[in-house]
C-alpha positions as CSV (number, residue, x, y, z in Angstrom):
1,X,-3.1,22.9,9.2
2,X,-4.4,24.1,12.3
3,X,-2.4,21.9,15.3
4,X,-0.1,19.1,15.1
5,X,-1.7,15.5,14.6
6,X,-1.7,13.7,18.1
7,X,-0.5,10.4,18.1
8,X,-0.8,7.2,21.0
9,X,2.1,6.3,22.8
10,X,3.7,3.4,22.2
11,X,6.8,3.9,20.3
12,X,7.0,1.9,16.7
13,X,5.6,-1.1,17.6
14,X,4.0,-2.6,14.6
15,X,6.1,0.0,12.4
16,X,9.4,-1.1,11.8
17,X,9.8,-5.1,10.4
18,X,12.9,-7.8,11.0
19,X,14.9,-8.7,8.0
20,X,14.5,-12.0,7.6
21,X,16.9,-14.6,5.9
22,X,19.5,-13.1,3.8
23,X,17.6,-10.2,2.7
24,X,18.7,-6.6,3.8
25,X,15.8,-5.3,4.9
26,X,11.9,-6.6,5.5
27,X,10.4,-7.5,2.6
28,X,6.6,-7.3,2.5
29,X,3.5,-7.3,-0.1
30,X,1.6,-4.8,-2.0
31,X,-1.4,-6.4,-3.9
32,X,-3.9,-5.0,-6.5
33,X,-6.2,-7.6,-6.5
34,X,-5.6,-7.9,-10.0
35,X,-8.1,-9.1,-12.6
36,X,-6.9,-10.7,-15.8
37,X,-8.6,-11.6,-19.0
38,X,-10.5,-15.0,-18.7
39,X,-10.6,-14.3,-14.9
40,X,-13.3,-13.2,-12.4
41,X,-13.2,-10.9,-9.1
42,X,-13.9,-14.0,-7.4
43,X,-11.2,-15.7,-8.4
44,X,-8.7,-12.4,-8.1
45,X,-10.3,-12.3,-4.4
46,X,-9.4,-16.0,-4.2
47,X,-6.0,-15.5,-5.0
48,X,-5.9,-12.6,-2.5
49,X,-6.0,-15.4,0.1
50,X,-3.6,-17.4,-1.4
51,X,-1.3,-14.5,-2.0
52,X,-1.6,-13.5,2.0
53,X,-1.2,-17.0,3.3
54,X,2.3,-17.5,1.0
55,X,3.4,-14.3,2.2
56,X,3.1,-15.2,6.2
57,X,4.2,-18.3,5.9
58,X,7.4,-17.3,4.0
59,X,7.9,-14.3,6.3
60,X,7.2,-11.3,4.6
61,X,6.4,-9.0,7.5
62,X,3.3,-7.0,5.8
63,X,0.8,-7.3,2.9
64,X,-1.6,-4.1,1.8
65,X,-3.8,-3.6,-0.6
66,X,-4.5,-0.5,-2.4
67,X,-7.6,1.8,-3.0
68,X,-8.5,1.7,-6.6
69,X,-11.7,2.9,-8.6
70,X,-13.3,2.4,-12.3
71,X,-10.5,0.3,-13.2
72,X,-11.3,-3.0,-14.5
73,X,-8.4,-5.0,-14.3
74,X,-8.4,-4.1,-10.4
75,X,-10.6,-5.3,-7.4
76,X,-9.1,-3.6,-4.9
77,X,-11.9,-0.9,-4.5
78,X,-12.4,-1.4,-1.0
79,X,-9.4,-1.9,1.6
80,X,-11.1,-2.4,4.6
81,X,-13.6,-5.3,3.2
82,X,-10.8,-6.8,1.9
83,X,-8.7,-6.5,5.1
84,X,-11.7,-8.1,7.0
85,X,-11.4,-11.3,4.4
86,X,-8.3,-11.6,4.8
87,X,-7.9,-11.1,8.4
88,X,-10.1,-14.2,8.6
89,X,-7.7,-16.3,6.6
90,X,-4.1,-14.9,8.3
91,X,-3.1,-14.9,11.7
92,X,-0.2,-13.1,12.2
93,X,0.9,-11.5,9.4
94,X,0.3,-7.1,9.4
95,X,-2.5,-6.4,7.2
96,X,-3.2,-2.9,6.1
97,X,-4.5,-0.3,3.8
98,X,-1.6,0.7,0.7
99,X,-3.7,2.8,0.7
100,X,-6.9,4.4,1.4
101,X,-7.4,7.5,-0.1
102,X,-8.6,9.7,2.7
103,X,-10.4,12.5,0.5
104,X,-12.4,10.5,-0.9
105,X,-14.0,9.1,2.3
106,X,-15.4,11.3,5.9
107,X,-12.6,10.3,8.2
108,X,-14.9,9.2,10.8
109,X,-15.8,6.3,8.5
110,X,-12.2,5.5,8.0
111,X,-11.5,5.2,11.7
112,X,-14.5,3.0,12.2
113,X,-13.8,0.6,9.3
114,X,-10.3,0.4,10.9
115,X,-11.4,0.0,14.6
116,X,-13.3,-3.0,13.4
117,X,-10.4,-4.3,11.7
118,X,-8.2,-3.5,14.7
119,X,-11.2,-5.3,16.5
120,X,-11.2,-8.4,14.3
121,X,-7.1,-8.7,14.0
122,X,-6.2,-7.2,17.3
123,X,-2.1,-5.8,16.7
124,X,-1.9,-6.6,12.9
125,X,-3.7,-3.9,10.5
126,X,-1.7,-0.7,9.5
127,X,-3.5,2.5,8.4
128,X,-1.4,3.8,5.0
129,X,-3.2,7.0,3.5
130,X,-2.9,8.7,0.6
131,X,-4.4,12.2,-0.8
132,X,-4.7,11.1,-4.4
133,X,-8.5,10.1,-5.6
134,X,-7.0,6.5,-6.9
135,X,-8.9,7.0,-10.3
136,X,-9.8,9.4,-12.5
137,X,-10.9,13.2,-11.5
138,X,-15.1,12.0,-12.9
139,X,-15.0,9.4,-10.8
140,X,-13.6,10.8,-7.9
141,X,-16.6,13.5,-8.0
142,X,-19.3,10.5,-8.2
143,X,-17.3,8.8,-5.2
144,X,-17.6,12.4,-3.6
145,X,-20.6,13.8,-4.3
146,X,-19.1,16.9,-5.3
147,X,-18.1,19.1,-8.4
148,X,-15.0,19.3,-7.3
149,X,-13.0,16.8,-8.6
150,X,-9.4,16.9,-6.5
151,X,-9.6,18.0,-3.3
152,X,-6.7,20.7,-2.6
153,X,-3.7,19.7,-0.8
154,X,-4.5,22.5,2.0
155,X,-7.1,20.4,3.3
156,X,-5.3,17.1,3.3
157,X,-3.3,17.8,6.5
158,X,-6.9,18.9,8.5
159,X,-8.9,16.0,7.0
160,X,-5.7,13.8,8.9
161,X,-6.1,15.7,12.0
162,X,-9.9,14.9,11.8
163,X,-9.2,11.0,11.4
164,X,-6.4,11.0,14.0
165,X,-8.8,12.5,16.5
166,X,-11.5,10.2,16.2
167,X,-9.2,7.7,16.3
168,X,-8.0,9.0,19.6
169,X,-10.9,10.1,20.8
170,X,-8.8,13.4,21.3
171,X,-10.9,16.1,20.3
172,X,-10.2,19.5,22.6
173,X,-13.5,20.5,24.7
174,X,-15.8,22.4,22.9
175,X,-14.9,21.1,19.3
176,X,-18.2,20.5,17.9
177,X,-17.1,16.5,17.2
178,X,-16.4,16.2,20.7
179,X,-18.8,14.3,21.8
180,X,-18.7,12.0,18.7
181,X,-17.0,8.2,19.1
182,X,-15.5,6.2,16.6
183,X,-16.6,2.5,17.4
184,X,-15.1,0.3,17.9
185,X,-12.9,2.6,19.9
186,X,-11.1,4.5,22.7
187,X,-14.1,5.5,24.4
188,X,-15.0,1.6,24.8
189,X,-12.5,1.9,27.6
190,X,-13.6,4.6,29.3
191,X,-17.2,2.8,30.1
192,X,-18.4,1.0,32.7
193,X,-16.3,-2.3,32.9
194,X,-14.4,-0.9,29.5
195,X,-10.9,-2.4,28.8
196,X,-8.2,-0.4,27.0
197,X,-7.6,-1.8,23.5
198,X,-3.6,-2.3,23.5
199,X,-3.4,-1.1,20.3
200,X,-4.8,1.1,17.3
201,X,-3.8,0.9,13.9
202,X,-0.6,2.7,13.0
203,X,-1.0,5.6,10.8
204,X,1.7,5.3,7.4
205,X,1.3,8.4,5.3
206,X,1.8,7.2,1.5
207,X,3.3,9.2,-1.8
208,X,4.7,9.6,-5.1
209,X,6.0,13.3,-4.7
210,X,7.3,15.6,-2.2
211,X,4.1,17.0,-0.4
212,X,3.1,13.8,1.2
213,X,7.3,12.9,2.1
214,X,7.3,16.4,4.3
215,X,4.2,16.2,6.1
216,X,5.5,12.7,7.3
217,X,8.4,13.8,8.3
218,X,7.3,16.6,10.3
219,X,4.4,14.7,12.0
220,X,7.1,11.9,12.8
221,X,5.1,9.4,10.7
222,X,6.0,5.9,8.9
223,X,6.4,7.4,5.0
224,X,6.1,5.1,2.0
225,X,6.8,5.9,-1.5
226,X,5.6,4.8,-4.9
227,X,8.7,4.1,-6.4
228,X,6.9,1.5,-8.6
229,X,5.1,4.6,-10.8
230,X,7.2,7.0,-9.6
231,X,11.2,6.1,-9.6
232,X,12.3,9.6,-10.7
233,X,11.1,11.1,-7.6
234,X,12.2,8.1,-4.9
235,X,15.7,9.7,-4.3
236,X,14.2,13.5,-3.6
237,X,11.1,12.4,-1.8
238,X,13.2,10.3,0.3
239,X,15.6,13.0,1.4
240,X,13.0,15.5,1.8
241,X,10.9,13.3,4.3
242,X,14.4,12.1,6.5
243,X,15.5,16.2,6.3
244,X,12.0,16.9,7.5
245,X,12.1,14.9,10.3
246,X,11.0,15.2,13.5
247,X,10.5,13.0,16.4
248,X,7.5,11.6,18.1
249,X,5.7,9.7,20.4
250,X,5.1,7.2,17.3
251,X,9.0,7.1,15.7
252,X,12.2,8.5,17.0
253,X,13.7,8.1,13.9
254,X,12.8,8.2,10.2
255,X,11.2,4.6,8.3
256,X,11.0,4.8,4.7
257,X,9.2,2.0,3.2
258,X,8.9,2.0,-0.8
259,X,6.6,0.0,-3.4
260,X,8.6,-1.5,-6.0
261,X,7.4,-3.8,-9.1
262,X,9.8,-6.6,-9.3
263,X,8.3,-10.5,-10.7
264,X,10.7,-13.5,-11.0
265,X,10.8,-16.8,-12.8
266,X,12.8,-19.4,-13.4
267,X,14.0,-17.9,-16.5
268,X,14.5,-14.5,-18.5
269,X,12.0,-15.1,-20.7
270,X,9.3,-16.1,-18.9
271,X,9.4,-13.1,-16.5
272,X,9.6,-11.2,-19.0
273,X,6.6,-12.6,-21.0
274,X,4.8,-11.6,-17.3
275,X,5.9,-8.3,-16.5
276,X,4.9,-7.3,-20.5
277,X,1.2,-7.7,-19.6
278,X,1.0,-5.3,-16.8
279,X,3.0,-2.9,-19.0
280,X,0.5,-3.5,-21.9
281,X,-2.3,-2.9,-18.9
282,X,-0.7,0.3,-18.0
283,X,-0.4,1.4,-21.2
284,X,-4.0,1.1,-21.6
285,X,-5.1,2.5,-18.4
286,X,-2.5,5.3,-19.2
287,X,-4.3,6.3,-22.7
288,X,-7.9,6.3,-21.4
289,X,-8.5,2.8,-22.4
290,X,-8.3,0.6,-19.1
291,X,-9.8,-3.4,-19.0
292,X,-8.5,-6.6,-17.8
293,X,-5.0,-7.4,-17.6
294,X,-4.1,-9.1,-21.1
295,X,-2.6,-12.4,-21.1
296,X,1.1,-13.3,-21.8
297,X,0.0,-14.5,-25.9
298,X,-2.1,-11.1,-25.9
299,X,0.8,-8.6,-24.9
300,X,3.2,-10.5,-27.3
301,X,0.8,-10.2,-30.0
302,X,0.1,-6.1,-29.5
303,X,1.3,-4.3,-32.2
304,X,2.9,-1.1,-30.5
305,X,3.3,1.9,-32.0
306,X,6.9,3.7,-31.3
307,X,5.4,5.9,-29.0
308,X,3.5,2.9,-27.2
309,X,6.9,1.2,-27.4
310,X,8.4,3.8,-25.6
311,X,6.7,4.2,-22.7
312,X,6.4,0.5,-22.4
313,X,10.0,0.5,-22.0
314,X,10.4,3.1,-19.9
315,X,7.9,1.4,-17.5
316,X,10.1,-1.5,-17.7
317,X,12.5,0.1,-17.1
318,X,11.7,0.4,-13.2
319,X,10.3,-3.3,-13.3
320,X,13.1,-5.4,-11.2
321,X,12.3,-8.5,-13.5
322,X,14.3,-11.9,-14.4
323,X,15.4,-15.1,-12.9
324,X,15.3,-15.1,-8.6
325,X,19.0,-14.3,-8.3
326,X,18.8,-11.3,-10.8
327,X,15.6,-10.0,-9.1
328,X,17.4,-10.1,-5.6
329,X,20.1,-8.6,-7.0
330,X,18.0,-5.7,-8.5
331,X,16.7,-5.6,-4.9
332,X,19.3,-4.8,-3.4
333,X,20.7,-2.2,-5.2
334,X,18.1,-0.4,-5.2
335,X,17.6,-0.6,-0.9
336,X,21.6,0.3,-1.5
337,X,20.3,3.5,-3.7
338,X,17.4,4.5,-1.9
339,X,18.1,3.4,1.9
340,X,15.0,1.9,2.3
341,X,14.2,0.6,5.5
342,X,11.8,-2.2,4.1
343,X,10.6,-3.3,0.8
344,X,6.9,-3.7,-0.5
345,X,6.9,-5.8,-4.2
346,X,4.0,-5.7,-5.9
347,X,3.5,-8.3,-9.1
348,X,1.7,-7.0,-11.7
349,X,0.5,-9.8,-14.1
350,X,-1.9,-11.7,-15.4
351,X,-2.5,-14.5,-13.9
352,X,-2.7,-15.8,-9.9
353,X,-0.4,-18.5,-10.3
354,X,2.8,-16.1,-11.9
355,X,2.1,-14.0,-9.1
356,X,2.5,-17.0,-6.2
357,X,5.3,-18.3,-8.1
358,X,6.9,-15.1,-8.2
359,X,6.6,-14.4,-4.1
360,X,7.7,-18.1,-3.6
361,X,11.0,-17.7,-5.9
362,X,11.7,-14.4,-4.4
363,X,11.6,-15.7,-0.6
364,X,13.4,-18.6,-1.8
365,X,16.3,-15.8,-3.1
366,X,16.9,-14.5,0.2
367,X,16.5,-17.6,2.4
368,X,12.9,-16.6,4.3
369,X,11.1,-19.6,6.3
370,X,9.7,-21.9,4.7
371,X,6.4,-22.0,7.5
């Protein structure tokens, strides 16, 4: 990496959340805007609005959507578009990307999109960035218009530096991009009669291995780890992040969020029925058969091979599910084991009603506010 990513002063405003009720750390929401069998993308987006409003009402700290492509069961291919819609239907909760896959996009485009979001919802936008494609290799090539299906890891820091300089208008004199401005953005504050915007979206690095953990630490950025699909790497990655951390103008000390799959229902049997739908959807994805999220009835009737059963059992071993008290206990234990500063809960199930109910039950279990 040539040079360090430059940050906007302002401390950790918008990064550190406040634990509410009886929760040990702030609780947040990660939504894949899943589309279940028999449902439509339109319905999934409406559920996303309902879920964001519920999260805001119940005191969850932030609500993120994730970039995925060419997956019939996921409707979150365009995080910036979804976030604009959600910003229009909420007023206080932080909204962000968990994440935007930086190698899929020109950094200037991301800076413009998130500058626009910041103008729509000042002080409420997070920009979480990942280096994976969020899809298969062929789709990545179609997105990037290149024969190279995967950018090398060594290129991600340079892309990140470029994005940061667009966000901060901080290209040095003589740089080819020094006269290019991401708008909305800082250049508008220096124009005649311009007024400085008080915020620019905080940058987060996302990851499921040590690469982004170490980079986030070296740059003094907050880090979000995908525990929900890389649980074996969680503690090593967080240890690496903390040991690599250097204080910055953004953070004086590390701040680590982990994504965790969790679903609560009134009884264990119902919870198990719901999480099996997400497990079967993941099995199909991992074996090259992506589709809509199956119904509980379809998941119950599926004839698993021994190998498939092993995959599902392993997958569900990292999904916190059961009654509200059991889920609370599981989440509390995860915080103790990892030292996470924030939990971002994702509930992958067939229908929006079950997912909405799960977040309400988890909020009740922790005594989060009702309004």
